[in-house]
Each structure stands twice: as structure tokens, then as C-alpha cells.
N, CA and C of each residue as an Amber inpcrd file, in Angstrom:
protein
   243
 -29.2850000  11.9340000  -0.5050000 -29.6800000  12.1670000   0.9830000
 -29.2460000  12.6270000   2.0740000 -29.7460000  13.4180000   2.8740000
 -28.8660000  13.5830000   4.4210000 -30.0800000  13.1060000   5.4120000
 -28.9710000  12.9100000   6.5440000 -29.7090000  12.6650000   8.2260000
 -28.8820000  13.1580000   8.8940000 -30.4190000  13.6330000   9.6940000
 -29.3730000  14.0960000  11.2020000 -29.7800000  12.8280000  12.2730000
 -29.2720000  12.9340000  13.4720000 -29.8680000  11.8830000  14.5910000
 -28.8760000  12.7370000  15.8020000 -30.7320000  13.2290000  16.6920000
 -30.4820000  14.3050000  17.4530000 -30.4090000  13.5160000  19.2840000
 -29.2850000  12.8790000  19.2770000 -29.1580000  12.0340000  20.6860000
 -29.9720000  12.6380000  21.8590000 -29.8630000  13.5250000  22.3060000
 -30.7140000  14.1520000  22.9910000 -32.4050000  13.9620000  23.3980000
 -32.6160000  14.1200000  21.8840000 -34.4460000  13.2410000  21.8270000
 -34.9950000  12.6730000  21.3100000 -33.2700000  11.5500000  20.3300000
 -33.6590000  10.0990000  20.4550000 -34.3090000  10.1930000  18.6910000
 -34.0010000  11.2180000  18.1400000 -34.8190000  11.1130000  16.7250000
 -34.1190000  11.4560000  15.9520000 -34.3760000  10.4320000  14.8650000
 -33.6960000  10.5900000  13.2140000 -34.2980000  11.1630000  11.8760000
 -33.7480000  11.8050000  11.2820000 -34.4570000  12.3610000  10.3880000
 -33.4980000  12.3860000   9.0140000 -34.2340000  11.4080000   8.2380000
 -33.8230000  11.7250000   6.4060000 -34.7600000  11.8280000   5.7720000
 -33.9030000  12.9210000   4.9600000 -34.3210000  13.6090000   3.9900000
 -33.6450000  13.1090000   2.9340000 -34.5250000  12.8200000   1.2360000
 -34.0260000  12.1620000   0.1150000 -34.5950000  13.3920000  -0.2250000
 -34.4000000  14.7390000  -0.9850000 -34.6390000  15.5910000  -1.6510000
 -34.5080000  17.1450000  -0.4830000 -34.3650000  17.5990000  -2.0070000
 -34.5920000  19.0000000  -1.1480000 -35.8320000  19.8040000  -1.9830000
 -36.4670000  18.9210000  -1.7820000 -37.7250000  19.6260000  -3.3850000
 -39.1330000  20.2970000  -1.4410000 -39.5690000  20.9880000  -2.4630000
 -40.5220000  21.8560000  -0.7760000 -41.1350000  21.5430000  -0.6600000
 -41.0810000  21.4940000   0.7260000 -42.3700000  21.1090000   1.7470000
 -43.3510000  21.4970000   1.7610000 -44.4370000  20.5240000   1.4570000
 -45.7800000  20.7340000   1.5450000 -46.8860000  19.6370000   3.1260000
 -46.7660000  18.4200000   3.6500000 -47.1980000  18.5210000   4.7930000
 -46.5540000  17.3830000   5.3550000 -47.1360000  17.1940000   6.4480000
 -46.5490000  15.7930000   7.0970000 -47.6770000  15.2480000   7.2060000
 -47.7600000  13.5410000   8.3450000 -48.2390000  12.4350000   8.1550000
 -47.2960000  11.7180000   9.0320000 -48.0630000  11.7780000  10.1420000
 -47.9750000  10.4040000  10.8940000 -48.0550000   9.7990000  11.0190000
 -47.5970000   8.5030000  10.3870000 -48.1040000   7.4390000   9.6020000
 -48.2770000   6.4670000  10.6400000 -47.6450000   6.5200000  12.0350000
 -47.6460000   5.3960000  12.1940000 -46.8990000   5.9040000  14.1770000
 -47.2240000   5.5420000  14.9020000 -46.9740000   5.8620000  16.4650000
 -44.9790000   6.6080000  16.2530000 -44.5290000   7.7100000  16.2980000
 -43.2610000   7.8570000  16.2850000 -42.5200000   8.2170000  14.5700000
 -43.2850000   7.7790000  14.1170000 -43.4630000   7.5150000  12.4890000
 -44.1670000   8.3650000  11.5360000 -42.9100000   9.9420000  11.2770000
 -43.7450000  10.9410000  10.0200000 -42.7510000  11.2770000   9.1350000
 -43.5630000  10.9320000   7.8890000 -43.4980000  11.3220000   7.0280000
 -44.2220000  12.5810000   6.6250000 -43.0250000  13.5010000   5.4010000
 -42.9670000  14.8050000   4.9610000 -43.2400000  14.3430000   2.6340000
 -43.9800000  15.1800000   2.7600000 -44.4380000  15.1280000   1.3570000
 -44.1040000  16.7070000   1.1360000 -43.7640000  16.9320000  -0.4420000
 -43.4290000  17.7960000  -1.1290000 -44.3510000  18.4630000  -1.7430000
 -44.1960000  19.2220000  -3.1030000 -45.4730000  19.5550000  -3.3370000
 -46.2070000  19.0740000  -3.9970000 -45.6170000  17.9170000  -4.6880000
 -46.8830000  17.0280000  -5.1170000 -47.1830000  15.5680000  -5.4200000
 -47.5140000  15.6780000  -3.5270000 -47.6430000  14.4860000  -2.6870000
 -46.1410000  13.3960000  -2.6540000 -45.3530000  13.8450000  -3.5890000
 -43.9250000  12.4620000  -3.0610000 -43.5320000  12.3610000  -1.3570000
 -43.1500000  11.3780000  -0.7600000 -41.9160000  11.5170000   0.1810000
 -40.3970000  11.7760000   0.4670000 -40.4780000  12.3870000   0.8260000
 -39.6670000  14.0740000   0.8820000 -38.0000000  14.2680000   1.8260000
 -39.3680000  13.2830000   3.0910000 -38.4680000  12.9560000   4.7770000
 -39.0680000  11.9800000   5.0220000 -37.9290000  11.5020000   5.9920000
 -39.4520000  10.7990000   7.4650000 -38.4790000  11.4850000   8.6150000
 -39.6910000  10.7400000  10.0540000 -38.6830000  11.2770000  10.9510000
 -39.8190000  10.5860000  11.9270000 -37.9810000   9.9890000  12.5660000
 -38.4050000   8.3880000  13.5130000 -37.9070000   9.2060000  14.8420000
 -39.4920000   9.8320000  15.8630000 -39.4460000   9.4480000  17.2360000
 -38.9390000   8.8330000  18.1510000 -38.0870000   8.6670000  19.6310000
 -37.5600000   7.7220000  19.6000000 -37.5870000   6.1520000  18.8080000
 -36.2900000   6.6770000  18.1110000 -35.2560000   6.2180000  17.3190000
 -34.7420000   4.6860000  17.4970000 -34.3850000   4.5850000  19.3240000
 -33.8820000   3.3530000  20.0570000 -34.3760000   2.4550000  19.5550000
 -35.7190000   2.8890000  20.0200000 -36.9770000   1.9190000  19.9870000
 -37.5670000   1.5630000  18.7900000 -37.1830000   2.0230000  17.4970000
 -37.7700000   1.3020000  16.3870000 -36.3550000   0.5870000  16.0140000
 -35.8540000   0.7770000  15.9580000 -34.1570000  -0.2350000  15.2610000
 -33.4640000  -1.1690000  15.9420000 -33.3480000  -1.6840000  15.5480000
 -32.1820000  -3.2880000  15.5790000 -31.8010000  -2.3110000  16.6420000
 -30.6510000  -3.2120000  18.0060000 -29.6330000  -2.9920000  18.6530000
 -27.9750000  -2.5960000  17.7520000 -28.4900000  -3.0370000  16.6620000
 -26.8960000  -2.9550000  16.3770000 -26.8170000  -1.6400000  15.3660000
 -27.8340000  -1.4450000  15.0290000 -28.7360000   0.1450000  14.0950000
 -28.2240000   1.0040000  15.3000000 -29.0220000   0.8290000  16.3480000
 -28.6450000   1.9390000  17.8840000 -26.9630000   2.5620000  17.7170000
 -26.6250000   1.0920000  18.0990000 -25.2310000   1.6150000  18.6360000
 -24.7790000   2.2670000  17.9300000 -24.3830000   2.0120000  16.0850000
 -23.2510000   2.1720000  15.2570000 -24.3650000   3.9310000  15.0100000
 -25.3620000   4.5750000  15.2060000 -25.9820000   5.7100000  14.8840000
 -25.5580000   6.4570000  15.9340000 -25.6190000   6.0420000  17.3200000
 -25.3120000   6.6240000  18.7320000 -23.4700000   7.0520000  18.5160000
 -23.0730000   6.4760000  17.7550000 -21.9020000   6.2910000  17.1780000
 -20.8570000   7.1190000  16.2460000 -21.9520000   7.4950000  15.3730000
 -22.5950000   8.3190000  13.7660000 -21.5930000   7.4810000  12.8650000
 -21.6380000   6.6230000  13.1070000 -20.0290000   5.3150000  11.9510000
 -21.6360000   4.6980000  11.2510000 -22.2860000   5.9170000  10.0680000
 -23.5040000   5.5460000   9.1190000 -22.7260000   5.6270000   8.0070000
 -23.3130000   5.1180000   7.1280000 -24.0470000   4.4840000   6.8810000
 -24.1180000   2.8310000   7.2640000 -25.4300000   2.4540000   7.9560000
 -24.8270000   1.0320000   8.7260000 -26.4070000   0.5370000   8.0910000
 -25.3180000  -0.9900000   7.0690000 -26.3210000  -1.4670000   6.2550000
 -26.3940000  -2.6630000   7.1740000 -27.9230000  -3.3630000   7.5880000
 -28.5460000  -4.3190000   7.7130000 -29.3120000  -5.5450000   6.5110000
 -29.2500000  -6.5170000   7.5790000 -30.1390000  -7.7070000   6.8250000
 -31.4270000  -7.3710000   6.7370000 -32.3590000  -6.9330000   5.7470000
 -33.2990000  -6.0980000   5.4060000 -34.7420000  -7.1910000   6.3450000
 -34.1530000  -8.7100000   6.4670000 -35.2860000  -9.1810000   7.3640000
 -34.7200000  -8.8350000   9.0890000 -33.7760000  -8.4710000   9.2160000
 -34.0050000  -7.8660000  10.7110000 -34.8160000  -7.1820000  11.3230000
 -34.4630000  -6.3540000  10.4280000 -35.5170000  -4.9140000  10.2560000
 -36.8530000  -5.2950000  10.6050000 -37.5870000  -6.3750000   9.1380000
 -38.7570000  -6.2620000   9.0190000 -39.2840000  -7.0760000   9.1750000
 -38.3460000  -8.3430000   9.4370000 -38.9670000  -9.8080000  10.2280000
 -39.5410000 -10.2190000   8.6990000 -39.3070000  -9.9860000   7.4650000
 -39.3660000 -10.6560000   6.4250000 -38.2930000 -10.7620000   4.9270000
 -38.3880000 -11.4620000   4.4010000 -36.3760000 -12.3380000   3.7840000
 -36.7730000 -11.2630000   2.5620000 -36.5110000 -10.7200000   1.4900000
 -36.0240000  -9.6980000  -0.0710000 -34.9090000 -10.9700000  -0.6030000
 -35.1670000 -11.7530000  -1.6930000 -33.8750000 -12.3730000  -2.1730000
 -33.9280000 -11.3900000  -3.6910000
């Protein structure tokens, strides 16, 4: 997996594999999924990233100290056991 964060435009892009790109879909405001030829998700773009993630993630991201491990509950409001 590869990631790129552009501080200037506050956008985070995660690429899960190197499959050929087919199309994109904005599934929520500022959240864009990229799909490969077989319809599987191959990438995720988050525009205005600092508005979508917890403060700790944002501060570590801006320092480029990734990966950042977060409690799933802090991100989604639900608990995973």
C-alpha cells in the first residue's frame, strides 16, 4: 500500500495495489474511491483530510509520522472486539 499526503491542498491518497484504474466514485463529500478493471477498490482519496480524521491522526500526518495506529472507536464511533 502506498500513501501520499499533500499538505498544500490537504488531500490524502491511499493506493492499495497497482492494478489498472477504471473509474472513480465520490461516495461522500470529499471521499473518492478508485476502482480497478474488475470493480474492486484500488484507491481512496480524502479531500480536506484534516476535517475527516481525529486530531491525533492529523498532527501525525502533517509530521509524516505514519503509519498512525488509532483506536477504531475513535474513528467510527463503534467498537471492534
